[in-house]
C-alpha positions as CSV (number, residue, x, y, z in Angstrom):
1,M,38.4,53.8,164.3
2,K,40.4,56.4,162.8
3,A,43.9,54.5,162.3
4,M,41.6,51.9,160.8
5,L,40.5,54.2,158.7
6,L,43.5,55.7,157.7
7,F,45.1,52.4,157.0
8,S,42.1,51.9,154.9
9,F,43.1,55.4,153.1
10,V,46.5,54.3,152.3
11,T,45.8,51.2,151.1
12,L,43.2,53.0,148.8
13,M,45.6,55.3,147.1
14,L,48.5,52.6,147.1
15,S,46.1,50.6,144.6
16,V,44.9,53.7,142.7
17,F,48.8,54.4,142.4
18,A,49.9,50.7,141.4
19,S,46.5,50.6,139.2
20,A,48.0,54.1,137.4
21,Q,52.1,52.6,137.2
22,K,50.2,49.7,135.2
23,K,48.3,51.5,133.2
24,P,49.3,50.6,129.3
25,I,51.0,53.0,127.2
26,D,49.4,52.1,124.0
27,V,45.5,51.9,124.7
28,H,44.8,51.5,120.7
29,T,46.2,47.9,120.7
30,L,44.6,44.6,122.0
31,A,47.2,43.0,122.3
32,N,49.2,41.2,125.3
33,I,52.4,43.1,124.8
34,D,53.7,43.3,128.0
35,E,53.7,39.6,128.4
36,V,55.2,38.1,125.2
37,V,56.3,40.4,121.5
38,V,56.2,39.2,118.1
39,T,60.1,40.1,116.5
40,H,59.5,38.7,113.5
41,L,57.0,38.4,110.5
42,N,56.6,36.2,107.6
43,L,54.6,36.5,105.4
44,D,53.1,34.3,102.5
45,L,50.2,36.1,100.6
46,S,48.3,35.8,97.0
47,V,46.8,38.9,95.4
48,N,43.3,38.1,94.6
49,F,42.0,41.6,92.3
50,D,38.4,39.4,91.7
51,T,37.5,38.8,95.1
52,K,39.1,41.7,96.0
53,I,41.0,39.6,98.8
54,L,44.1,38.7,100.4
55,S,45.1,35.1,101.5
56,G,47.9,33.1,102.6
57,S,49.3,33.0,105.9
58,A,51.6,35.0,108.4
59,T,54.1,33.1,111.0
60,L,55.1,35.5,113.9
61,S,58.2,35.0,115.8
62,L,57.8,35.2,119.5
63,N,59.9,36.3,122.8
64,Q,57.9,35.4,126.0
65,K,58.8,38.4,128.4
66,K,56.7,36.5,131.0
67,K,56.2,32.7,130.8
68,T,52.2,32.6,129.1
69,H,50.0,30.3,127.6
70,K,48.3,32.8,125.5
71,L,49.3,35.1,122.7
72,V,46.8,37.8,121.6
73,L,46.9,39.7,118.5
74,D,45.1,42.9,117.1
75,T,42.8,42.1,114.3
76,K,39.5,43.5,112.3
77,E,38.1,42.2,109.4
78,L,40.1,38.8,109.1
79,T,39.0,35.4,108.6
80,I,41.0,33.3,110.5
81,E,41.7,29.7,109.5
82,K,43.5,27.8,111.3
83,V,46.4,28.6,113.7
84,T,49.7,26.6,114.2
85,L,52.2,26.3,116.6
86,D,56.1,26.1,116.0
87,E,57.7,24.2,113.0
88,K,55.8,20.7,113.8
89,N,52.4,22.9,112.6
90,T,50.6,21.4,115.9
91,P,47.2,22.5,115.2
92,A,46.6,25.3,118.0
93,Q,43.1,25.9,119.9
94,F,42.2,30.0,119.1
95,T,39.5,32.5,119.7
96,L,38.5,36.0,118.3
97,G,36.8,38.0,121.4
98,E,34.4,40.6,121.2
99,E,34.2,43.2,118.7
100,V,35.9,46.5,120.3
101,K,35.0,49.9,118.7
102,Y,37.9,51.3,116.7
103,L,40.3,48.6,117.6
104,G,38.6,45.5,115.8
105,K,39.0,41.6,117.3
106,P,41.4,40.4,120.1
107,L,42.8,36.6,118.2
108,I,43.4,34.9,121.4
109,I,45.6,31.8,120.7
110,S,46.7,29.3,123.3
111,I,50.7,28.8,123.3
112,T,53.0,27.2,125.5
113,P,55.9,29.4,127.3
114,K,58.0,26.9,125.5
115,T,56.3,28.1,122.0
116,K,58.8,29.9,119.5
117,S,56.5,31.1,116.6
118,V,52.9,30.6,115.7
119,T,51.3,30.9,112.1
120,V,47.8,32.2,111.2
121,H,46.1,31.2,108.1
122,Y,43.8,33.4,106.8
123,H,42.3,36.0,104.3
124,T,41.4,39.3,104.1
125,S,38.0,40.9,104.0
126,P,36.9,42.9,100.8
127,T,36.2,45.7,102.6
128,A,39.6,45.8,104.8
129,S,39.9,49.2,105.8
130,A,43.5,49.3,105.0
131,L,43.1,48.0,101.3
132,Q,41.9,50.1,98.6
133,W,41.1,48.0,95.3
134,L,41.0,50.2,92.6
135,E,39.5,49.5,89.0
136,P,41.7,50.1,85.9
137,S,39.2,53.6,85.4
138,Q,40.2,54.3,88.9
139,T,43.9,54.0,87.8
140,A,46.4,56.7,85.4
141,G,46.5,54.4,82.4
142,K,43.1,53.2,82.9
143,Q,43.8,49.6,81.4
144,K,45.2,47.7,84.8
145,P,43.8,47.5,88.3
146,F,45.9,48.6,91.5
147,L,45.9,47.7,94.9
148,F,47.9,50.2,97.7
149,T,47.7,49.3,101.7
150,Q,47.7,52.1,103.9
151,S,48.5,50.8,107.8
152,E,48.9,54.2,110.2
153,A,47.5,54.3,112.4
154,I,45.7,51.0,113.3
155,L,44.9,49.1,109.9
156,A,47.6,46.8,110.0
157,R,45.2,44.7,111.8
158,T,42.7,44.5,108.6
159,W,45.4,42.8,106.5
160,V,47.8,41.2,108.6
161,P,47.4,39.5,112.3
162,C,50.1,41.5,114.5
163,Q,50.6,43.3,117.7
164,D,49.3,46.4,116.4
165,G,50.9,49.2,118.6
166,P,53.8,51.7,117.7
167,G,55.8,50.5,120.4
168,V,56.4,47.1,119.4
169,R,59.0,46.4,116.2
170,M,59.7,43.8,114.5
171,T,61.9,42.5,111.2
172,Y,59.8,41.0,108.6
173,S,60.2,38.7,105.7
174,A,57.3,38.1,102.7
175,T,56.6,36.4,99.4
176,I,53.5,37.8,97.6
177,H,51.7,36.2,94.4
178,T,50.6,38.5,92.0
179,P,48.8,38.5,88.4
180,T,51.8,38.4,85.7
181,D,51.2,41.3,84.4
182,L,51.2,43.6,87.6
183,M,54.2,44.2,89.6
184,A,54.6,44.2,93.5
185,V,56.2,46.7,96.1
186,M,56.9,46.3,99.4
187,S,58.5,48.7,101.8
188,A,61.3,45.8,102.4
189,A,64.5,45.3,100.6
190,G,64.1,43.2,97.1
191,N,61.9,45.3,95.4
192,S,62.4,44.6,91.2
193,E,63.3,47.5,88.4
194,T,61.5,44.6,86.2
195,K,58.4,42.6,86.7
196,T,59.1,38.9,87.3
197,S,57.7,36.3,84.6
198,D,55.9,34.2,87.0
199,G,54.3,37.1,89.3
200,V,56.3,36.3,92.2
201,Y,58.1,38.7,94.6
202,H,60.5,38.2,97.9
203,F,61.1,40.9,100.2
204,E,63.1,41.4,103.5
205,M,63.2,43.9,106.3
206,N,66.4,43.4,108.2
207,Q,65.7,46.9,110.5
208,P,63.0,46.2,113.2
209,I,59.9,48.1,112.0
210,P,56.2,48.6,113.8
211,S,53.4,47.4,112.3
212,Y,52.2,50.9,110.7
213,L,55.0,50.9,108.9
214,L,54.0,47.9,106.5
215,A,53.2,48.3,103.3
216,L,52.3,46.9,99.8
217,S,51.6,48.1,96.4
218,V,50.4,46.2,93.3
219,G,50.0,47.5,89.2
220,D,51.5,48.2,86.7
221,L,54.5,49.9,87.6
222,E,57.8,51.2,85.7
223,F,60.9,52.2,87.2
224,R,63.3,55.1,86.8
225,S,66.9,55.9,88.8
226,L,67.3,58.7,90.4
227,G,70.7,58.2,91.7
228,K,72.9,55.2,93.6
229,R,70.5,54.7,96.2
230,S,66.9,56.0,95.3
231,G,64.8,55.8,92.1
232,V,60.7,56.0,91.7
233,Y,57.9,53.8,90.9
234,A,55.1,54.8,89.2
235,E,52.4,53.9,86.6
236,P,54.3,53.9,83.2
237,S,52.2,57.4,82.3
238,V,53.0,59.1,85.4
239,V,56.4,57.8,85.3
240,D,59.0,60.0,83.7
241,K,56.8,63.1,84.6
242,A,57.8,61.7,88.7
243,A,61.3,61.2,88.2
244,Y,61.6,64.9,87.1
245,E,60.1,66.6,90.2
246,F,62.2,64.0,91.8
247,V,65.5,64.9,91.1
248,D,67.0,66.4,94.1
249,I,66.1,63.3,96.0
250,E,70.4,62.3,96.5
251,K,71.2,65.7,97.3
252,M,67.9,65.7,100.0
253,I,69.6,62.4,101.1
254,S,73.1,63.9,101.7
255,A,71.8,66.9,103.7
256,A,70.2,64.9,105.9
257,E,72.8,63.1,106.7
258,E,75.0,65.8,107.4
259,L,72.7,67.0,109.4
260,Y,71.8,64.5,112.4
261,G,73.7,60.9,110.8
262,P,73.6,58.2,108.1
263,Y,70.8,56.9,106.8
264,R,70.0,53.7,107.9
265,W,67.8,51.9,105.2
266,E,69.7,51.6,102.6
267,R,67.7,52.7,99.6
268,Y,65.3,55.4,99.3
269,D,62.5,54.7,96.6
270,V,59.2,56.6,96.1
271,L,56.3,55.0,95.0
272,V,53.5,57.5,93.1
273,L,50.2,56.1,93.9
274,P,47.1,56.9,91.9
275,P,44.7,60.3,93.4
276,S,42.6,58.2,95.9
277,F,45.8,58.1,98.0
278,P,44.2,59.6,101.2
279,F,47.5,61.7,102.6
280,G,50.6,63.3,100.9
281,G,53.0,60.9,101.2
282,M,53.8,57.6,103.9
283,E,56.7,57.6,104.8
284,N,57.3,53.3,104.6
285,P,60.8,52.6,104.9
286,R,62.5,52.2,102.3
287,L,59.6,53.2,100.1
288,T,57.6,56.2,100.4
289,F,54.0,56.3,99.0
290,A,53.1,59.7,97.4
291,T,50.7,61.4,96.1
292,P,50.6,62.3,92.6
293,T,49.3,65.5,93.5
294,I,52.6,67.1,94.5
295,L,53.4,66.1,90.9
296,A,53.5,70.5,90.5
297,G,55.8,70.4,87.1
298,D,57.9,72.9,88.5
299,R,59.2,70.9,91.3
300,S,57.6,73.4,93.8
301,L,56.0,70.8,96.4
302,V,59.2,68.8,96.4
303,S,59.1,70.0,100.9
304,L,57.0,66.5,101.1
305,V,59.5,64.2,99.9
306,A,62.1,66.5,102.2
307,H,59.1,65.3,105.1
308,E,58.9,62.0,104.2
309,L,62.6,61.8,104.0
310,A,63.0,63.1,107.3
311,H,60.9,60.4,108.6
312,S,63.9,58.1,107.9
313,W,64.9,59.4,111.5
314,S,61.8,60.9,113.1
315,G,59.1,58.4,113.3
316,N,61.5,55.4,111.8
317,L,64.0,55.6,113.4
318,V,62.8,56.8,116.9
319,T,59.3,56.0,116.9
320,N,56.0,57.2,119.3
321,A,55.6,54.6,121.8
322,S,51.8,55.4,121.2
323,W,49.5,57.6,119.3
324,N,49.1,59.6,122.4
325,D,52.6,60.9,121.6
326,F,52.2,60.8,117.6
327,W,53.7,64.6,118.1
328,L,56.9,62.8,118.2
329,N,56.8,61.5,115.1
330,E,55.4,64.9,113.1
331,G,56.4,67.6,114.7
332,F,60.1,66.5,114.9
333,T,59.6,65.7,111.0
334,V,58.7,68.9,110.0
335,Y,61.6,70.8,111.8
336,F,63.7,68.2,110.0
337,E,62.0,68.9,106.9
338,Q,62.5,72.5,107.2
339,R,66.5,72.3,107.7
340,I,66.7,69.7,104.7
341,I,64.7,73.0,102.6
342,E,66.6,75.5,104.1
343,K,70.5,73.5,103.2
344,L,69.4,73.0,99.7
345,Y,67.6,76.4,99.0
346,G,68.6,78.7,101.2
347,R,66.7,80.3,104.0
348,D,64.5,82.9,102.3
349,Y,62.8,79.5,101.0
350,S,62.3,77.9,104.0
351,E,61.3,80.6,106.0
352,M,58.2,80.8,103.3
353,L,57.4,77.4,104.5
354,A,57.5,78.6,107.9
355,V,55.3,81.5,107.7
356,L,52.5,79.3,106.1
357,T,53.0,76.4,108.7
358,L,52.3,79.3,111.4
359,K,49.4,80.3,109.7
360,E,48.2,76.5,109.5
361,L,49.1,76.3,113.3
362,Q,46.8,79.4,114.2
363,K,43.8,77.9,111.6
364,E,44.2,74.7,113.1
365,V,43.8,76.2,116.8
366,A,40.3,78.1,116.0
367,N,39.1,75.4,114.1
368,L,39.3,72.7,117.4
369,G,39.0,76.0,119.7
370,A,42.2,77.2,121.7
371,I,41.1,75.4,125.1
372,S,40.7,71.9,123.2
373,D,42.6,69.3,124.6
374,D,43.3,68.3,120.9
375,T,45.7,71.8,120.9
376,K,47.7,70.2,123.6
377,L,51.2,68.3,122.2
378,K,50.4,65.1,124.3
379,L,47.2,63.8,123.8
380,D,44.3,61.5,125.4
381,L,43.0,59.6,122.7
382,I,41.6,57.0,125.2
383,N,38.3,55.6,123.2
384,R,39.0,57.2,120.9
385,D,40.1,56.7,117.2
386,P,44.4,57.9,117.0
387,D,43.2,59.3,113.6
388,D,41.4,61.8,115.7
389,G,45.0,63.1,116.5
390,M,46.6,63.5,113.2
391,T,46.0,67.3,112.9
392,N,48.5,70.2,112.1
393,I,49.0,70.7,116.4
394,A,50.8,67.4,116.2
395,Y,53.1,68.6,113.0
396,N,52.8,72.3,113.3
397,K,52.9,73.1,117.0
398,G,55.1,70.3,117.6
399,Y,57.5,72.4,115.0
400,F,57.8,75.2,116.5
401,F,58.4,74.1,120.2
402,L,61.5,72.2,118.7
403,R,62.5,75.7,116.7
404,L,62.1,77.7,120.0
405,C,64.6,74.9,121.7
406,E,66.9,75.6,118.4
407,E,66.7,79.4,119.2
408,T,66.7,78.8,123.0
409,F,69.8,76.7,123.3
410,G,71.5,77.7,120.0
411,R,71.9,76.1,116.7
412,E,75.0,74.0,116.9
413,E,74.4,73.0,120.0
414,W,70.7,72.0,119.4
415,D,71.9,69.7,116.4
416,N,74.5,68.0,118.4
417,F,72.0,67.3,120.4
418,L,69.2,66.1,118.1
419,K,72.0,63.7,115.6
420,K,73.1,62.2,119.5
421,Y,69.0,61.6,120.2
422,F,68.8,60.0,117.1
423,A,72.1,58.0,116.6
424,E,71.4,56.3,121.1
425,N,67.8,55.9,120.6
426,A,67.9,54.2,116.8
427,F,65.0,51.3,116.3
428,T,63.6,52.4,119.0
429,S,59.9,53.9,120.8
430,M,60.1,57.2,122.9
431,T,57.3,58.7,125.0
432,T,56.6,62.3,125.4
433,E,58.0,62.0,129.1
434,K,60.6,60.1,128.1
435,F,61.8,62.6,125.4
436,L,61.7,65.5,127.8
437,A,63.7,63.6,130.7
438,Y,66.1,63.1,127.7
439,L,66.2,66.7,127.0
440,N,66.5,67.7,130.5
441,K,69.2,65.3,131.1
442,N,71.8,66.2,128.0
443,L,70.4,70.2,127.6
444,L,68.6,71.7,130.4
445,S,70.7,70.6,133.3
446,K,73.6,72.7,132.3
447,D,71.3,76.1,132.6
448,K,68.0,75.6,134.6
449,S,67.0,79.3,133.7
450,L,66.6,78.0,130.4
451,K,63.3,75.7,131.6
452,D,61.7,78.6,132.1
453,K,62.6,80.1,129.1
454,L,61.2,77.5,127.3
455,N,58.0,76.8,129.2
456,I,57.8,73.2,128.3
457,N,54.2,72.8,130.4
458,A,52.7,75.0,128.3
459,W,53.5,73.6,125.1
460,V,53.3,70.0,126.1
461,Y,50.3,69.6,128.3
462,T,48.9,72.7,127.9
463,A,45.7,74.2,125.2
464,G,46.7,76.8,122.2
465,I,49.6,78.5,121.2
466,P,52.1,79.5,123.8
467,E,52.8,83.2,123.8
468,N,56.5,82.1,123.1
469,C,55.8,81.0,120.0
470,P,58.5,81.7,117.2
471,Q,57.5,84.0,115.1
472,P,59.3,83.6,111.3
473,V,59.7,86.7,108.7
474,S,59.6,86.0,104.8
475,N,61.0,88.4,102.9
476,E,59.6,87.2,99.6
477,F,56.2,86.9,101.5
478,N,56.8,91.2,101.9
479,K,56.9,91.1,97.9
480,V,53.2,89.5,98.5
481,T,52.0,91.3,100.7
482,A,53.2,94.6,98.7
483,Q,51.2,93.3,95.9
484,F,48.3,92.3,97.7
485,D,47.7,95.7,99.2
486,A,48.1,97.6,95.7
487,W,45.6,95.2,94.5
488,Q,43.3,95.9,97.4
489,K,43.9,100.2,96.7
490,G,42.9,99.6,93.3
491,T,45.8,98.5,90.9
492,P,43.9,96.1,88.4
493,A,45.2,92.3,89.4
494,S,46.2,91.8,85.7
495,Q,49.0,94.8,86.5
496,L,50.8,93.4,89.5
497,N,54.1,92.5,89.5
498,T,53.7,88.2,90.3
499,Q,56.9,87.4,88.0
500,G,59.2,84.5,89.9
501,W,56.5,83.7,92.3
502,T,56.2,80.2,93.6
503,T,53.5,77.9,94.7
504,H,54.2,79.0,98.3
505,H,53.6,82.7,97.0
506,W,50.4,82.5,95.7
507,L,49.3,80.5,98.6
508,Y,50.2,83.1,101.0
509,F,48.3,85.5,98.5
510,L,45.3,82.9,98.7
511,R,45.4,82.6,102.2
512,N,45.0,86.6,102.6
513,L,42.2,87.4,100.7
514,P,39.2,88.5,103.0
515,D,35.8,85.6,103.5
516,S,33.9,88.3,102.3
517,L,35.3,88.9,99.2
518,Q,32.8,90.2,96.7
519,L,32.2,88.2,93.2
520,E,33.3,90.8,91.1
521,K,36.8,90.8,92.4
522,L,37.4,87.3,92.2
523,I,36.3,86.7,88.6
524,E,39.2,89.6,88.0
525,L,41.4,87.3,89.9
526,D,40.5,84.5,87.8
527,Y,40.8,86.1,84.5
528,A,44.5,87.9,85.2
529,F,45.8,84.4,86.9
530,Y,43.5,81.2,85.3
531,F,43.3,80.0,89.2
532,T,40.1,77.3,88.5
533,K,42.3,75.8,85.6
534,S,45.4,75.5,88.0
535,G,47.1,72.1,87.8
536,N,48.2,72.9,90.7
537,S,46.6,70.8,93.6
538,E,47.6,73.2,96.4
539,I,46.6,76.3,94.5
540,L,42.9,74.4,94.1
541,G,42.8,73.6,97.4
542,E,42.9,77.2,98.4
543,W,41.3,78.6,95.6
544,F,38.0,76.6,95.8
545,L,37.2,77.9,99.5
546,H,37.2,81.3,98.0
547,C,34.9,80.2,95.1
548,I,32.5,78.5,97.6
549,K,32.2,81.4,100.0
550,A,31.6,83.8,97.0
551,K,29.2,81.5,95.5
552,Y,31.5,81.5,92.3
553,E,29.7,79.2,89.9
554,T,31.9,79.4,87.2
555,A,34.6,77.4,89.2
556,Y,32.2,74.4,90.2
557,G,32.6,72.4,87.2
558,A,36.4,72.5,87.7
559,M,35.8,72.1,91.8
560,G,33.5,68.6,90.9
561,R,36.2,67.0,89.0
562,F,38.6,67.9,91.6
563,L,36.5,65.9,93.9
564,M,36.4,63.6,91.7
565,N,40.0,63.1,91.0
566,A,41.9,64.2,94.2
567,G,41.1,61.6,97.8
568,R,43.9,63.6,99.6
569,R,42.0,64.5,102.6
570,K,43.7,67.1,103.1
571,F,41.9,69.1,100.3
572,L,38.8,66.9,100.4
573,K,37.9,68.0,104.1
574,P,37.9,72.2,103.7
575,I,36.1,71.7,100.3
576,Y,33.3,69.9,101.7
577,T,33.0,71.5,105.2
578,E,32.8,74.8,103.3
579,L,30.3,73.6,100.9
580,A,28.2,71.7,103.9
581,K,27.9,75.3,105.8
582,T,24.9,76.2,103.1
583,P,21.7,74.2,102.1
584,E,22.9,74.0,98.4
585,G,26.1,73.9,99.1
586,K,25.5,70.5,100.9
587,A,22.9,69.3,98.2
588,W,25.6,70.0,95.8
589,A,28.3,68.4,97.7
590,K,26.2,65.4,98.6
591,E,25.6,65.0,94.4
592,V,29.3,64.7,94.4
593,Y,30.2,62.6,96.2
594,E,27.8,59.8,95.6
595,K,29.9,59.9,92.8
596,A,33.6,60.2,93.8
597,R,33.0,58.0,97.4
598,P,34.0,54.9,95.6
599,G,37.1,55.9,94.4
600,Y,38.4,57.5,97.7
601,H,40.4,55.5,100.4
602,S,38.6,54.5,103.9
603,V,40.8,57.3,106.4
604,S,39.2,60.2,103.6
605,F,35.3,58.6,103.0
606,N,35.1,57.9,107.0
607,T,36.1,61.4,107.6
608,I,33.8,62.9,104.6
609,D,30.5,60.8,106.0
610,G,30.7,62.6,109.1
611,I,30.8,66.0,107.7
612,L,27.7,65.5,105.1
613,K,26.2,63.0,107.4
């Protein structure tokens, strides 16, 4: 009997082990990527602003890793009209599976072991989460409609039937049919500097990319060149302002190449979108999508462009294999961004950014809870929206871990490691465990005492901020602290020495204001520095939080206009959260939100819906 029990136990353990070994790396795709993968996508889509629908076909070339009789694709909010196989367009049987929360419906297509391609004829829903259709009144020009996509994290499936996971890479081509008075641009080669006469645009992306980097925008756009391999697209009333702001892009590309190897995407252009864009930027290859909130007029917020450019290596070139490994994209990119900024503008400037980054990390950990699993670098987002993992933890805790690596190994050795890492893993996906193994093989194995010094487990698999977190020091912020202390001791705000302060100096000043600041002191600051009338979104985002806490009603008109015209979730979420803390604030927020919500992208309004319930 004991032998039988032992045998049963061993069998059970082997079964559990085998099951664990088969656990999918990516829990956010319904596709059968272990059997067959898409290698190329060919889109032929028409854009209809009247119905708010994309319609046409997607032809997917296949590589069968195992001989199979089915292809499963990710879809959400798509209407599938018909499916055909290969060049003969043989009709194929297909079904849509049951809806899975967050993930949509699997499109199950009957194929043969010899099937090379499938063509899906379909159209999108007017409410497709990735697509934002803007009325003319919601654009800068107020004359023509606008469309843009936002595919990250798992929204590509709402406008393209695909294997919607970051671990699958494909090349793509596209033909887009638009109204003749509008221009189409994509994250691919083929973007035109002028509108075509027939409204037809052709694109090719020859480097393999994951689905979340598929991007399309259609609107009244103009182009300005910034150099031999860079330029900016924007609405006519915005394009010259954008070109002024982004004048250093060519220098940024060169600086990035000197650090970590050649730029592999040929061109780097930026598209400035209308205000409803929910993020600061989206690193779509060859064509970064950017928020107009970075157009401060003084080039003080261009670190965002450096961040999106850095993604051309960290993220686009070497990609997180799943959204549980999101820090591999964003932590690396924040680190790389800081190095680009340091190379172009000096250590004093980059250390200001580093200090602000640490403050943001500390605030995020306080908000999430120091023991929350969501403060680990390696996440577990099973049965959750991957959007839940897109917090400052991935960005800023990831950055400080990599900065610690630099300080531990020495900058020269660390830079050589990163250059090798990007070169050897180009156009592939990366898990946390695979990266740590690579780190161990190439650096830690040379001196095993460094493993204890890094304390990798505390950074990657443990909640909170480890004790060995680097502590940046900014001489520039010491100047701010001196003026802040003088003001607290009685020096009138109007007499403070703020000459030469940049956006970052002011952010540091505002973030040091106490939550209990009396209303008259807030009014004094506003009279001295005109914060409420600022045209700088970063400053307004901080300032309005203090106005809510102090019940500074004079600022509410400007705050309402800001909430109506800024769709960037980074600003919306903390302001609505602070307003919702009091009954009167929540009531006012709901009044504004009712008017503002139609202009927000789903990424933003899904978050705000939860805050205001």
